[in-house]
N, C-alpha and C positions, 0 to 999 in steps of 0.2 A: 854168297853174301849174310854176314852175320847183324844179326836186325842188331840195333842201339840201343839203350832205353827210352832215344825218344822217339824210336820208330814206334818202338812196342803199346807205348803213350797212345801215339797217334792211331795204331789200329783200333786201339779200345774202344774210343772213341769214339771210332766208323762203324764199329758195329754197335754201339750204344745207341746211335745218334740212327742207326739203318734199324735194330729194334724198335724203336722209338718210334719210325716211324713207319716203319708195317702198323705198332701196335693202334698209333690215330689213324689209320689209314681204316683199318677194323671196325673200327668204332665211330670213323667218316660211311662206312657200307651201312649202318645201325642207325644210322641215320638219314636213311632214303625213303624211311615212313613205314620200314616192318614192323608187323605185330610180333612179337614173342612171345610167349607162358615164362612168367617166372617163378620164386619163390621166395615167400615174405622168409628173411634170416636176423632181421633186426628192425626193433621202431621205438622210436621217440615220443612225445606227444602229440606233434603235429610233422612229421616225415615218415615213411617205409624207407627201409633198406633193402633191394631186390635183385637176388643172383637170378640172371638172365641165360647163365650159363657161361663155358666157354673160359670161367673165372673172370668174368663182366658181373660187373654191381652198379644197379644206377637208386636213384633214390625218383621216391613220389611223395610228392607234399601233395599235403590235407586238399588244395585246390587242384591237383590234375584227377581226382578220384569222383564218380559220376556219380549226381544229387543224391542223394540216400547212403551212399556209403558212409562212413565214418571211418575214421584209424581207428577211434579205440575198438569198433566191435569186430577191428581182424587182428589176428593173431599170426607168431613165430609157425611158420608151414604151411598158412595158408599162399596158394596157387594165385596168379592172379595175368591176366593178359595184358600186357605196357605195349608201348608203343614211343620207338627214341626221338625224341621230340629236340634233344635241343644238349650240348654238350662243350662242353668249358674248357677251350682251345687255350685259351689266356691262362686259365690255370694248374688248377692240378689235375686235368682232366676229367671233374668229373663228369658222370653221364646223369642227366634227367630223363624220366622216365612217363607217362603219361598213363594210368589207367582210363579214363573219360576220352582221350583222343580214341583210344585205341578201340573202345565199343562203339564210340563214335564209326571212325572206318568200318567196321566192320556192320553196324548197320547201317549205311550209303550204299555197300556193299551188297544187303540183303534188300534194300528197297530198288535197287538199280534191276535185280535177278526180277524181283515181284512185278517191276511195270514189266518188263522185257517178257512175260511169262507171264501178264497179265492175273498175276495172282492176286488173293488177298491176304493184306498181314493185320493183328488184331494191333492198337495202342491203347492206353488206357489216358484219362482225359487231364491232365493237367491244369489248367486255368480256361480261366474264361478273359478271352481278347476283341477286341472292338472287328468285329465282323466277326466274328465264332468262338474257337475252340482248337486251343493246344495238344499237342497230343507228346506223349515219351514214346517216342519207336528205340533209344538210346540212341537220340538225338531230336529234336525238337521239329514235332512236325505240326501243318497248319490244317484245320479242317472247318471251312465257308459254313455258315448260319445253313444255307441255303442248301447246302451236299452232305448233312447229317441225317435225316429223313423225310420220307417221300414226301411228308407233308412240313408245313413250318412247324419249328420248336416253339414254346413258351417262354419259358423257363430255362435259359442253359446253362446255369448254374446247377441243377442237377442232376447235370452228366458230370460235373468233377469225382472223380474216384471210378467213371464207368467204362468196365472194357468196348470198345467200339471197335466194328471188323472191317480195311480199308478197304482200297484202293487208288492209286497213285495218277492222280490226274494231271499235274504239272512239275516239274522237276526246274533247277535253277543248278546244273549243274556245276558253274564257280563260285558260286557262294553256297552252294548245298545244301539248297533250300527245298522244302517240298510240300506238297500243296493236295491231299488228301479227301477221299470221299467214299461215305458210306452209304448214301442215297444211292450209286449206281451198282454197291455189293446187293442191295435194297432192291432195284429195278432190275438187274440180272436174275435174281433169285424166281422172283415173280414170272417172270418171263418164262422162266424155266416152266415152272408149276403150269402157269398157263397153258401152253405146248403140252405138258403130258396129260394134262386133264384135257385139252380137246380132243389128245388122239384117241379115251374111250369112253368119251360120251356117244351114244345110240338113242335114236326116239324112244320112247318107252320107258325107260328106265326110272327109278326115283329115286332123288338123291337128296339127302342135306343140305339147307344152304340158311345164311341167317340173314334177315332185312338188311339193309346197309340205308336206302333210300328211296323216300315216296315221290312220287309224282302226281300229279291230277289223275294223269293215265295210265297206274299202275304201279306197283313194285320193283325193288330191282335188288336181288340177292345175289352175295357172293356164296361159288360153290365152293371156294377154296385158291382164290386164285381168280377165278372169270366170272362176272357180273353175269349174269340175264335178268332177263326184264318177265312179270308177269304181268298181261295185262288186265285190267279189270275187269274185264268180261270171264279171265281165266283164275281171278281172285275166290269167287263164291257161286255156290249155284244159286242162290241170291240175289237179287238185281243190286250195285251197291252205288255208289255216288261218286266216292272217296275211297280209296285201300285203306285211308286208315278204317274204317268198317270191316275192314275181315283181318288185320294187322299190324301191328307195329317194329320200330328199328329195335332190332337187336331179337328181334321172332326168331325160333329154332322154329325151321318148316318143313317138308316132307311135300319137296315139288318131282313135277313128271318133265320130261324132257320132249316136249315139241319139237321142236326144229332147232336146229343150227348151222351157223355158216362157220368155218372153220377157219377162211380167212380174212374176213370182218369180226372174224371173234365175237358174234353176237350169237345168241343163244336163249330162244324163244320158251317160258314154263308153261307150265301151272298147277294153281297150287288144288282146285277143285278134282280134279283128275282123281287127285291122291285121295280124293276126301269120298266117304261112301255114296252111292250117287242115291238121289231125293228118291227118284224116280223107281228103286227099288221096294219101297214103301207102301205105291201107290196103289197097290189090290188090294193091299193091307186095309187100307185107309180111306179108300172112296170109294165111289160107286154108282153111278150115270140112276140120275132121281133127286140122290141125295143133295142137301142143304148142305149149306158148312159156310163160313165166317170165310170173306177174305181180304186182300189189300189192295187197295188200287194201284198201281205202279204204272199207266198211261192210261190217257186217255186222250182218242182221235172223232171225228165224224163219224167213223164209220167201224170203230170199234172199240171196247174197253180191253185192256190189259192188265190181269191179277193176279196177284198170287195167293192157291189156295190151300201150298204146304209150304212150307220153307222152302225153299228153291226149287218148287212145283206153280207155274203159270198156268194161269186157261185166261179162253179168249170170251170176251160178248159180244156177240154181233149187234149191226147198227140193231135186227131189229128185234133186238133182245133187252134194250137199254132203253129209257127214259133221258133224251139228253137234256132234257129239262130238268131233271132232278141229278146230274152226273155229279156225285161227292169229290172232292179236292184228292190230289195223288197224294199217297199214305193214310189217307181214313178209310177205315170197314164198311163195305158193304157184303148184305148175304148175296149168297149168288146160291142156283140149282143145275145141279151137274147132267148137263147134255148128254153128252159124250166123251166116250176118253179110249183112246188109240196111243196102245204103250209103244208101238214101233215107230210112232213117229214120233212121238212125245208129244202130242196135244189133245191136248181138252176144250170141248166148248163148252158154255155154260149161259145162265139166261138169269140175269136182275131183276123181270119182269113175273118172272115165271116163282122167283124166291119167296113171296107172298102170295103165291095160288095166285097169279093173276095169267092168264098166257097170253097178254101182249096184242098188240092190235097186229105184228106180220107172219106169228102164230107159228115160223117157222126160223130154225139154228142155220137154215144156209144161209149162204155171203158167195160174193164175187168171187171169184177164184187171187184175182191179184190184191184181193185185200183178206183172203189167210195166209197170203206169204209174205205178205205182209205183219200181219202178226206171228205171224208163224216165227221169222227171221225177229222179232225185237222177244220173241220169247227164247230165243236162244240167243241173245248176246249179253 
């Protein structure tokens, strides 16, 4: 059968319709959110023409660029990642692309992956809002004020422009909203440091630390992720009433590890054990029969506890002082050294014999319970 002119025209129309349908179908495939890499082939003051391959070109308007990007700063030949987000099916089939949406989609995928793998991501603070700050991830994220640091942040404005290390703590898949925390990252790092430090601690070690807090009973020292306590009795060889007499917040100190509980993460420290033992100078500075000035540390009815050298205490038993002439704690009084026992770190002294009097007792001996009580006081 021979084709007539009418049949030929009909066939041509059918082929054109098929080609048009195939073309439009290919465009609809691209419109399913696919992200493509394109090349800028032309530009005006408010639009870019981008070749995304396959003889397909699309338009990127200024509104579809990410914040901080400007058409004026882009040039022909530059590459862009774009998302096909609309095709004008009623008109000439113009394809509209979005660099901003492409970046947001890629960012969302990265956020999801980081959340699944419990990984930290970085983002720059762009704005302070009620209750926290906004950050630029390639999409907008929110960091509550309580999740920025381990301790409260005073002025949030000072964070604008700063880069934070963050972990995802909440996601809204439908609205593609994300809430993040830097505090989680910091606490995880601190816990890791604590575990590593605790695994290396051994009694007897000398470590450097920083005094971070003072309490009535002692000083807390940061060893680099783990806080240890120096009890007042371990702060100085001399007797002290408050830790501020020995250290101040911010001081760098060398401390000895006394004991630690790795499970409870409690560390007991000593500052005086890392210092020179004052008893080493006793043989050179004190001798039996010598009269020296002393400072009264404690007074009881059975004995006086006095400091004869810095960090070195002696005991004046009941028979060697006049209870009616006892000075006040902190005052000086002369004493005569009666005996020195370096092995037990004990010194017996007399206040009565310091002025040449032998006293009414005439002996430095004292009951065992009194001696033990005085020795305990001298070593606390």
